[in-house]
N, C-alpha and C positions, 0 to 999 in steps of 0.2 A: 218649673213650679211643681209639676207632678212628681218629679224625681225628689224634690226637696220634701214634699209631703210624705213620700215613702220613707225617707230617712227619719222623719219624726215618728212615723208609725213604728218603725223598727226600734227606735230609741225608747219608745214608751214601754217596750217589753222588759227593759232593765228594771224599772221600779215595779212593774206588774209581777215580775218573777219572785218578788218577796211575799206576795199575797198568800201563796200556799202555806208559808210558815204561820201566818195569822190564822188561816183556816184550820190547820192542824191543832194549834194551841187552843183556840176557842171551841173547836169541835169536840176535842177530848174533854175540855172543861164542862161543856154542856152535857156530855154523856155522864160525867162524874156526878153532876148535880142537875138532873133534868127538871126539877120542880122549883128550886130556889134560884137558879141561874147564878150560882156562886154565893148566895146568901147563907146556904146551909153547909158549905164546905170551904175551908181555907184553901185547899188544894185547887178546887174548881175556880175559886175567885182569883187565885194567882194566875192560872192558865188563861182565864177569860180576859183578865186585865192585861196580861202580856200580849195576847193577840190583838186586843183593842189598841194597844200602844202603836201597833203597825197601821191598823185601819184608820185610826184617828189622825195619823200624820201623812196620809197619802199626798197632800199638796207638796210638802217639803221633799218627800221621796221622789215625786215627779221632777222637781227642780234639780235635785242632785243627780238622780238617775239619768235624766235626759241630757244634762250637761256632760255627764260622763259618756253616755251612749253615743252621742253625736260628735264627741271629740275624736280627732283623727288617730291619736295614738293610745286612746283609752287610759289616760293618765289620771291619777287621783287628784291632781291639781285642778282639773276641770270640775270634778265633783265638789271640791272645797270652794271654788269660785261660785258654783251654783248655789251652795249654802249661803255664802256671803250675799249674793244677789237677792235671794229670796228673803233673807232677814231685812235687808235694806228696804226693799219695796213694800213688804207687809208692815214694816214699822212706820214708814213715811205715809202710808195710805190707811193707817188705822184711824178710826173715827176721831179719837182725841187729837192726833197729829193734823188731820185734815181741818178740824175746827180751829186749831191754833194758826195754821198757815193761812186759812181763808178769813180769819178774824170773825168767826160766827160761833154761835152757841152749838155745843155738841148735839143738842136735840134737833138742830136743823140740818145736820149732815145727812147726805143721802144714805139710805139704808143699805145701798150696795157696798159701802165701805166696811160694813160690819161683816161682810162675806168675802173680804179680800183674800183671806186665807183659804184658797180653793184650788182644785187641780188645774183649772184654766190658767191661773196666774203661774202655777208651778211649771206648766208646759211652756208658757211664754218666757219665763226666766231661764229655763233650761236651754231653749233654742238660742236666745240672745247670748247667754254665757258661752255656749259651745262655739258660736260664731266668733266671739271675741277671742276665745282660747285658740282656735285654729289659725286665726290671723296673727296673733301677737305672741304665741308661745316661744318663738325663736328669735324675738327681737332683742338685740344687744344694745344697751344704753351706754352713755359716756362712762368712762372709768370711775368718775366720781359717784355715779349712781349705779354702778355695775351690780351691786347687791340686789337691785330690783329688776334685773334683766330677766328675760325668758319667762318661765312659768310663774315666778314671783310677781311679775307685772300684771298678770291676768286678774287676780282678785281686786287689785287697785282699780284697774280699768273697769272691771265689772261693777264695783261699788259706785264709781263715778257715773257710769252709764245708767245704772238703775235710778239714780237721783233724777236724771233727765226723763227717763221712762216714767217715773212716778208722777212727775208734774204733767206729763202728757196724759197719763191714765186718770189723773184727777178730774179731767173733763170728759175723757172718752169712756172710762170704765162704767159710769152709771148707764150710759146708752148700751154698751155691750152687755152688761149684766141684765138690763131690762130685756134685751133681745133673747138672751139665753133662757131667762125665766119664762118668757112668752112661749118659746119653743118647747121647753120642758112641760109647761102647763098644757099646751096644746096636745102633746103626746099623752100626758097623764089623763086628760079629759077623754081621750079616745079609748081608754081602758084596755081591755083584751085586744081590740083591733090594733091599737098602737103597738102593743107587744108583738103582734103578728107581723106588722109592717117592719118593725125593727129586726125581727128574726130573718125575714126575707132579705133585707138589705145587708145584714151581717154576713150571710153566706155569699152574696154576690160580690161584696167588696174584698173577700179573701183572695180573689184572683189577682188583685192589684196591691194587696198588702195594706189597705187602708181601713180594715175593719177595726183595728185597735183604736183609731181616732173616734170612730162611731161608738165603740164600746164605752169610751171615757164619758160620753154624754149621758149614757143610761146607767152605768154601774157606779159612777162617782158623782160627787156633788158639783158638777159643772153647770147643769141646768136645773138644779133643784130636785132631781130624781134620786140619785145616790142609792140605787137599788142594792148594790153589793155591800156598801158600808152600813146602811141601815139594817140589812138582814142580819149581818154578823153581830152588830151592836145590839140587836133586839129592840131597836127604836123605830117601830113602824106598825103597820096593820097586819095582823095575822091573816093569811089567805090572799094578801095583796102584795105586800113587800116581798120581792123576790121573783115577781112575774116576768122580769126581763132576763131571768136565768133559768127558771124551772123547765120551760119547754125545750131546752137544749138537751136535757138528759135523755128523753125518749129517742132523740135523733142520734146522739153520739154513742149511747150505750147499746142501742138496738137497731134503729133505722139503717144506719150505715153498715151494720153487720149484715142486715138483709140484702143491702146493695152488693156487698162483697160476695155473698152467696150467689146472687144473680149473675155476677161476672164469671164465677166459676162454672155455673150451670150453662151459660151461653158460650163459653170459650170453645174453640175448636178442640176436638179430642186430643190432637197431638200437643196442644198447649195447656191442657187442663191441669196436669201435674204441676207445671211451673207456676201457673196462675194461682193454683190452690195454696201453694206455700207463701206466695206474695200476699194474697188476700188474708190468709190466716194471721200473718204477722201484723198487717195493717188493721185488720178487724179487731184483734186483741188490743192493739195500741189505743184505738178510739174507744173501745169498751172500758178499758181499765183506767186510762188517763184522760180521755177526752180530747186527745190530740188527733185531729181529723185530717190534717193536710196531706199526709202520705197517701191516704185512701182517696181523698177528694181530687188530688192532682192526677191520680191515675186515670180519671175519666173527664176531668174538667175541660180539657182541650180536645180530647179525642171525640167526645160527644157533648158539646156545649148545650144542646137542647135538653139532654138528660140532666145536666147539672142545673139548668134552670128549673126543671121539675123538682130537683132536690131542694133548691132554695125556696120554692113555693111550699113544699111539704114541711120545711123547717118553720116557715111563717105560720102554717096551719097548726103545727105542734105547739108553738108558743101561744097562739090564740086559744087553743083548747085548754091547755094547762092554766092559763090566766082566767079563762071563763069559769072553769070548774074549781078554781082556787086550790089547785094541787101545787104545793110549793116545796122546793128544795133550793139550796144555793150552792155556789162554789167559790173557791178562792183562786182557782186557776182555770178549770174547764169542767165540762159536764160529764165526767167519767165516774167510774165506780168508787174511787177513793173519795172524791168530794161528796158523792151522794151519801156514803156511809157517815162521813164526818158531819154533814149538815143535817142529817135526818133527826138528830136529837136536839137541835137548836130551838130556841124559843119561838121563832116565827115559822119553822117548818110546819106544813099543814098537809096531812094525808100524803106524805111523800111516796108511800107504797103504791099509790094510784099511778104515779109516773112510770112505775115498772109495768103495770097493766097497759097503760097507754103505749109504752115502748114496745111491748110484745105485739100489739096491734100494728104499730108502725113498721115493725120488722117484717111482718107478713105483707103489708101494703107495699113496702119497698121491694121486696123480693118479687112478687107477682107482677107489679106494675113495671119494674125494670126489665124483667124477663120479657114481658109483652112488648114494650117499646123497643128493646134491643133487637128482637127477632122481627118485629113488624117493619121497622125502618132500617134493618140491617146496619145498626150502629157499630162503629169500629171501636168498641170497648176493649179493655185488656184481654188479650188472647184471641181476638177476632180480626187481627190485621191480615190483609191479603198477603199472599206468599211473596209477591213481587215487591211489597213494601218492606219486607223484613230483610235485614242485613245479616252478615255472618254472626254466628253465635258469639256472645261476649261472656267470658268467664266471670262469674259473680265474685266481687272482692270479698275476702274473708276477714279483713281487719280495717280499722279506720285509716291506717297508713296506706293500705292498698287502694282504698276508696279515694283518698286524697291524691295519690299518684295518678290514678286514671282521670280524675276530674281535671287535674293540672294539664294532663296531656290533651284532653278533649276541649279545653278552652284556649288551646294554642300555645301552651308552655308558659313558663314564668316571664319570658320576654314580652308576652302579650298581656300579662296580668299586672294591673297597676294598684289594686286594692283588694283586700280580703277581709270580710267581716261576716257576722252571722246574727240571726235573731233566734226565735224559739225553735224553728224547724227548717230554716232556709240558710244556705250560704248566699251571701250578697257580695257579688264580685263586680269589679270594674275592669274592663279590658280596653286595649287600644283599638283592636280591629274585631268587631263582632262577627265578621265574615269567617274568621278562623274557628269559631265555636261550632263544635260538632254536636248539635242538639240530639240527633237520633241515637248517638252512642251514649250520651249522658243519660238519656231516658232509660237505657238498659241497666244502669247501675244506680239510678235514683228515681224518686217518685215522679219527678217532673222538672221542667226547666222553663223559665220565663225570661223574656228580654224586654223589660218595661221601658228602657231608654236606649239611645244609640250606643252607649258604652256600658250599659248595665246588664248583668246576667244574674239571675237568681236560680239556684239549684235546690230543689225540695229534697232534703235529706231525711228529716225526721227528728225525733227528740234527742238523738245522739249527735246532732249537728255540731255542737261545740267541740267535741273531740275530733271530728273530721276537720273542722276549721283550724284547730290548733296544729294538727299534722300538716295541713296545707300551708300554713304560715311558716312552719319549719322548712318545708321543701322550697318555698319561695326564697327564704333567707339563704 
């Protein structure tokens, strides 16, 4: 079950990856017309509406993207089937259709069906569609029906399945929707404290790759919060909408940079030059793009107590930003690019104060991490004992070299059964996990996880897709 949830979390990154396009379009649009929000400029209106076209269709993007992302061979037929499934289920469960099927007046239909077009249904459709695709994509029918064999069969089966699912949801969805709304309202009523709790849990769940599922609850219209969607659409409360995003900027742009400096400061003299180059690259990545995993995985398992402190500080940052109503938003992550794009939007509120807050957190991270590392002799990067270190590994200079070394360290292509990736990780399936040389992988990557008996995740960074492509070529 845990492994299955991880696959869903990975697949969610496929539709989420289109959000930066929306952020860029709307961000530039708001900069062009910072007072009329498109009313005073045709150019701004075009850009804002183009970005809104993406934000407003998040549910269907989830259905299509997850169906594609969870399909074994990443074929477009899975995405098409996801589209078919989503249209069937949202049509059959629209208020008018439910009223006709149940022979009741449309005014008496549960209000939950007016919200059937939501990311939760998109995720459900995507998962079911991918399951159908993986099971039936190679089925060969009788010659008389051979045209409908294989991938052509999947949309047909998906449509039929969604009819059944729709009738089940006709009775279950009001209960599920009520539970999601209650959860959302509970968090919303907690205000800044709820934002802080979310920030804390967000960092903890990164270690198992399930933070994307948590993000969907707060950023999209799953439980009635829709923080990201409302922020970019300008349909919210200034100083409030965006509070589940704003507090990440001080951590990602500044706090973790302070942590990186602390690792350099506390590294052994003979390792300082090497650690400095690693931390410089990781620190710049988190500051500029908001991609934190390469830096976080460098100490997540070496010093789990220190990572827990990092999660607490993240929660505190979200709490402070929400309490002070300092707001900025992002389409991808809390880095400089998104900060600049969102600062001119309608609901941004004193975003410059997030920089001030970030500078304070950078100092806090630096001195607190230096103190904890030296006080408890934590084995952070560059502080490994001499007898723990193996022979020096030459750093790869290209994606091809990285892929070759990873293939070697996971036991060769004979031991590798599946190769995939998400935003920053290689997600591999192996026959024998005992052949995986974790220590050697850690010398060429930011980290390695083994969440299941046959699962291996290698933290590569934002360029993971290129490494994955090279690895697939080598396996073939």
